SEZA-344574 format. One record per residue (C-alpha): x, y, z; residue number from 1. Coordinates in pm, 1 decimal. Layout:
BEGIN
> u v w seq
> X Y Z NUM
...
! end
This chain:
BEGIN
> u v w seq
> 2.4 -7.0 3.3 1
> 113.5 354.9 -60.1 2
> 220.5 573.2 209.2 3
> 278.7 893.0 10.6 4
> 96.8 1076.8 -266.2 5
> 246.6 1070.7 -599.7 6
> 357.7 1411.3 -719.3 7
> 115.7 1432.4 -1010.9 8
> -185.1 1432.4 -768.0 9
> -307.7 1778.3 -668.1 10
> -681.5 1720.3 -554.7 11
> -737.0 1378.2 -386.0 12
> -1101.7 1356.3 -419.4 13
> -1368.6 1203.5 -643.1 14
> -1622.8 1392.6 -868.7 15
> -1885.6 1222.1 -647.9 16
> -1753.2 1356.4 -336.5 17
> -1680.9 1700.6 -473.1 18
> -2054.4 1713.1 -562.5 19
> -2160.6 1595.0 -227.0 20
> -2263.6 1247.6 -344.0 21
> -2070.7 1066.9 -94.9 22
> -2272.7 737.3 -100.9 23
> -2196.1 698.3 -481.1 24
> -1814.1 736.4 -436.5 25
> -1628.3 420.1 -512.2 26
> -1340.7 542.9 -287.4 27
> -1098.8 529.0 -588.7 28
> -1118.7 819.1 -827.8 29
> -837.1 731.4 -1072.1 30
> -640.2 427.9 -1178.5 31
> -303.6 393.7 -1337.0 32
> 53.5 274.1 -1302.9 33
> 227.2 498.0 -1056.1 34
> 601.1 568.8 -1094.3 35
> 782.4 240.0 -1183.9 36
> 507.4 32.8 -1047.5 37
> 371.7 -225.1 -1301.9 38
> 88.0 -324.7 -1094.3 39
> -223.0 -102.4 -1161.7 40
> -291.0 117.8 -875.4 41
> -622.9 268.8 -742.4 42
> -566.7 617.8 -630.9 43
> -795.5 656.5 -332.9 44
> -1038.8 948.4 -255.1 45
> -929.0 1123.1 51.1 46
> -1250.7 1257.5 148.8 47
> -1345.0 1226.3 519.6 48
> -1661.9 1030.7 414.7 49
> -1428.7 716.3 383.0 50
> -1299.2 720.4 739.1 51
> -1459.9 398.1 842.3 52
> -1322.9 202.1 524.4 53
> -1048.9 -48.4 614.0 54
> -823.3 121.2 363.1 55
> -890.8 495.4 470.1 56
> -535.3 547.8 580.8 57
> -379.7 485.1 245.4 58
> -364.9 721.6 -57.4 59
> -304.1 462.0 -335.3 60
> -299.6 85.3 -353.5 61
> -297.6 -203.7 -602.7 62
> -638.5 -214.2 -762.6 63
> -703.3 -574.7 -665.5 64
> -634.8 -489.4 -305.5 65
> -888.9 -212.5 -320.7 66
> -1128.3 -458.4 -482.2 67
> -1077.9 -707.7 -201.9 68
> -1068.9 -462.7 101.5 69
> -1275.9 -149.7 29.9 70
> -1615.0 -164.3 161.0 71
> -1757.9 179.1 96.3 72
> -2112.3 188.4 -27.6 73
> -2012.9 321.3 -380.4 74
> -1747.3 64.8 -420.6 75
> -1977.2 -225.2 -439.8 76
> -2145.9 -82.1 -768.3 77
> -1818.2 15.8 -906.3 78
> -1679.2 -335.0 -865.5 79
> -1979.1 -484.2 -1068.0 80
> -1969.9 -212.8 -1334.3 81
> -1606.2 -233.3 -1379.8 82
> -1480.3 -575.2 -1316.0 83
> -1151.8 -523.6 -1497.3 84
> -914.1 -221.8 -1524.9 85
> -754.8 -237.7 -1849.9 86
> -491.6 -3.1 -1994.3 87
> -759.4 187.4 -2184.3 88
> -990.3 238.1 -1892.8 89
> -676.3 347.9 -1673.9 90
> -569.1 590.4 -1936.7 91
> -923.5 736.7 -1964.3 92
> -927.4 771.4 -1581.8 93
> -590.9 955.3 -1606.3 94
> -723.6 1187.7 -1872.3 95
> -1038.8 1263.6 -1695.3 96
> -829.0 1343.0 -1378.2 97
> -615.7 1569.0 -1586.1 98
> -922.1 1753.5 -1740.8 99
> -1045.8 1809.8 -1364.7 100
> -703.2 1935.0 -1262.0 101
> -659.9 2177.0 -1559.2 102
> -1021.3 2319.9 -1545.0 103
> -1052.6 2369.5 -1174.0 104
> -760.5 2613.8 -1183.6 105
> -927.2 2835.8 -1437.0 106
> -1180.0 3132.9 -1376.4 107
> -1515.8 3132.0 -1562.2 108
> -1738.7 3426.7 -1630.5 109
> -2036.9 3192.0 -1663.4 110
> -2150.6 2819.8 -1647.6 111
> -2165.2 2823.8 -2026.4 112
> -1798.2 2921.5 -2038.5 113
> -1701.2 2635.4 -1790.7 114
> -1911.1 2383.7 -1993.2 115
> -1751.3 2485.3 -2312.4 116
> -1399.9 2459.8 -2141.5 117
> -1460.5 2127.6 -2008.8 118
> -1602.8 1997.3 -2368.1 119
> -1281.1 2149.8 -2518.2 120
> -1053.4 1975.1 -2265.4 121
> -1232.9 1631.5 -2341.8 122
> -1181.2 1696.8 -2708.6 123
> -825.9 1801.3 -2692.6 124
> -743.6 1484.2 -2502.2 125
> -937.3 1268.6 -2745.7 126
> -1171.8 1149.5 -2463.0 127
> -1534.5 1077.0 -2560.7 128
> -1743.2 1204.6 -2290.0 129
> -2040.6 974.4 -2159.1 130
> -2376.8 1105.6 -2135.0 131
> -2399.0 1383.8 -1859.1 132
> -2035.4 1354.6 -1793.8 133
> -1937.7 1702.2 -1912.0 134
> -2213.7 1852.8 -1689.1 135
> -2108.0 1635.4 -1392.8 136
> -1744.4 1746.7 -1440.8 137
> -1849.3 2110.6 -1449.5 138
> -2044.7 2057.3 -1140.4 139
> -1738.0 1905.5 -966.9 140
> -1529.9 2204.5 -1078.1 141
> -1783.2 2439.5 -938.5 142
> -1807.8 2254.2 -611.4 143
> -1425.7 2239.0 -569.3 144
> -1398.5 2605.4 -664.9 145
> -1662.5 2712.6 -413.4 146
> -1516.5 2493.9 -118.9 147
> -1149.1 2479.4 -174.4 148
> -1035.4 2763.5 -406.2 149
> -1149.0 3048.9 -202.3 150
> -931.8 2939.1 106.2 151
> -629.2 2907.5 -125.4 152
> -673.3 3246.8 -275.2 153
> -712.4 3401.5 75.3 154
> -397.9 3213.8 190.2 155
> -203.6 3327.7 -117.3 156
> -321.8 3683.9 -80.6 157
> -220.6 3698.8 284.4 158
> 133.7 3575.2 188.7 159
> 169.8 3834.8 -79.2 160
> 33.5 4100.5 167.0 161
> 283.7 3999.3 416.8 162
> 589.6 4014.3 164.0 163
> 474.9 4361.8 72.8 164
> 455.6 4476.9 420.5 165
> 793.7 4344.6 501.8 166
> 967.0 4509.0 200.8 167
> 816.2 4870.1 261.7 168
! end
C-alpha cells in the first residue's frame, strides 16, 4: 500500500465527493501505474466520508487490493460495473483526472464558459464523454472552486500582503 501521494496528484477526491454525493463514491477516483510500479494502482479519494473504510489510511494501493478490501457503499457498484481495469480504462481515468485538474484552476465568467472549456478539454485529449459527464465535471469543478479555491486565494493573498509589508 502507498504511504505517500504521487507528485502528479493535486486534489485527492472524487467527482462524486466534490458534488456531495458521498454514497456514490467508489473510494478510488483514478487508476493507473504510478511511478515504476507495473501493478495497476487505485488512487483513493481522501474525503472524510471514507474514514470507516479499512483502507482509509492509504492514498493509493493495488487495484486488486482495493477490490478485496474497500467496503464503501459506492465501491460495491463500481466493482460490478467495472470488473477489469485494462490499460485503456486506466488511461481514460488519468485523462479525466487531468481534465479536472486543468479546468478547476481556471476562472469562468459563466456556467456556459465552464461547460465549453470542459468540452474542449475532453476533445483536446481525445476522450469521448459519456452522457452527462461534461455537466458532472462542471459541477465538480464548481463545487471544488466554491469549497477549496477561496481558502487558497485568501492564503496566497495573505502571503503576498505579508511580503509587501516586510519590503516597505
